[in-house]
Phi, psi and omega in degrees: 000129185290163183301315181299314179295319180300318178295321181293318179294317179299319180293324181291321182294323184278348178293116183299342183264001178298130179283157178301329179301322180287328177297321178295326174297317179299322176305316178299322181292320178300320180295320179297321179298321177297319184290326183271006175085005180281163177292124183291152177279148172225128181217125184293331181294310178299317182296320182292325176300309180298322179297317179299316182292317181297319181293318180298317184275344181076030182230178176277164177293325177300323180291319176302314180297321181293321177299313182293331181260011178053041177272153182287176177093009179236132181291154178303321181295321180291322179300314179295326177295319179294316178299324177295320178298320178303311185296318180299320183275357175085015179274146173288142171288148169302144188302326181288344179257003180281145178293144185268145176290132179283355188244356186242136172230127178289141175228105183256118180243157187298313183186173181249356183291327174278118184306341184290331179289314171304325178297313178299316182299317181296316181299314183291320179295322179292317182292321178298318181297329180289336178265005176088018183244153174249131179278135170258097186282129177232123180242135181271137175225155178306325185271342187260201182285152178269180181299316183298320179294321178294322180297318179298319180294320181291323176295320175302328179276357177071040181294154181277345179181175180220134171255123182254121179250112179050048184266203179298335180299338178283348184266110185289352183260000187280165178282116184286347188296334180300325179276326177296324178294322177293323177297320178295333176278002180059036179275121175302132181218152173219136174260138172242125177060081177141104187255130172247107183298143174090352181277338182073034176243127179299130181239137175242120188223149163294142178287092188288331174299313180297320181302312179297321179293317182296313181297312182296318180296321180298315182289323175298321180294339180272004177095006179279141176242330176265081184256117182269160181234122174235138181199185182280188184300149185293342183292345182271132182299328179296321179294314182298322182286318177294322174299319177300316177300315181298309184298317183297318181289323176298317178293321181292318186263331185239356172090349178198163178227084186296131181293336183287356178257016180242123178227125181253138185205176176299153183284057177212185184299316181295319177299319176296322179296313181298312181295316182294319180301322180295315185287322180295326178291344179262006176093017177291136179251357179206151184227131169263119187250146185282350175202165177294322176302317179291326181294320177295322175296323175299318179298317181296319179296319181296318182292324178292338175268006177083017181256148181259143173244122011258004187300322182253328184223133176257143186228133178237131179265196178209135178113320191056058180296154175305144177084359180293337175297333190258006178283173182238106354283166177300136195274126167286132186208170176257111188288129170273128187283066186300324179297311180297316180296315181295316180295322179295324183294321178296309179304322182292313183289325178291326174296319179296320180297325180279357180088007179273067187269123175264173181294124179299137181200173172259129180250122184260136180251134186288128173280169184222132178284130176240108187271124175238234190241010180265003174230148178205163177298137179263118180306132183302135175076007179263151177243146177292156176297149177297145178298147179281122177277000000 
């Protein structure tokens, strides 16, 4: 164990506010130092805590350490005795050893600016209440708490499980150990929209490949050939899948899938505006958008370039968020079946809590094209007017 780590560990042990959960972690670090041949740490504060618990429980310090670190070789009766000793002495239980509340389920959503996420939250919260559970809603914002912080707070509250909606699990570049640690704690979990293969966590997703195919096929069927694709960053599995559907349909129907018709940007109105402006300047006559918010940004970009929607440019969104019927023009979009996905997520997690565990897998839900007024047939042989510079 390095000098810097040793100093940090020593300071935490001597901190009177350090929880017993952290002391058990420190015990593991001491064990690591012994295995690597480094000089072991000795601290009377940590030792006295373990001695107090061992004396109260009538067991050895090694047994206390095994219980706190969930190691095998300790009988259920002895584990209960050690837990009772913790309570008698006024120590907090490690969060992974605390009993879970039978009435609370965590619900972590990406953010609330995109209307599809409040829609998911409402469906899930309503379905949970019908099963006798209360949703603890956590929303991520750039200025607020992140997913890991929310998970820690939910564990402290003893939730029975967590539903993640379009969270970090959709980012294929993230460190998967955060979810592996929760799996080891046997915490019931469900992912919505974003699959991490090999984790053994049930995922419920909109079929994003089909979504990309449906939007592109609709625009090609209207006579468009310069069909652009705008979406969020490539690190998200949902983006990769939707792009795969777009590319495949462009090749099948139009013979090619030009890279110059693809622009990736943040998943919001400003991102849609920026990406659309770039593609419209290159002669795109139609746009497949990764979200309804990006589609609204694309319409704004077209108008600022002097183009009309749908007369000059057709735009297709994704999600069918609430209020898309009332935009100007009403938005053609690919509807994500949020109702069905949300209800299925609740059924899945409540079954897991009851021990009715099925084989973890990803279940795909079919999207649906909703045609409104932001797309129209393109007259044969016509070209859109040049953008106003």
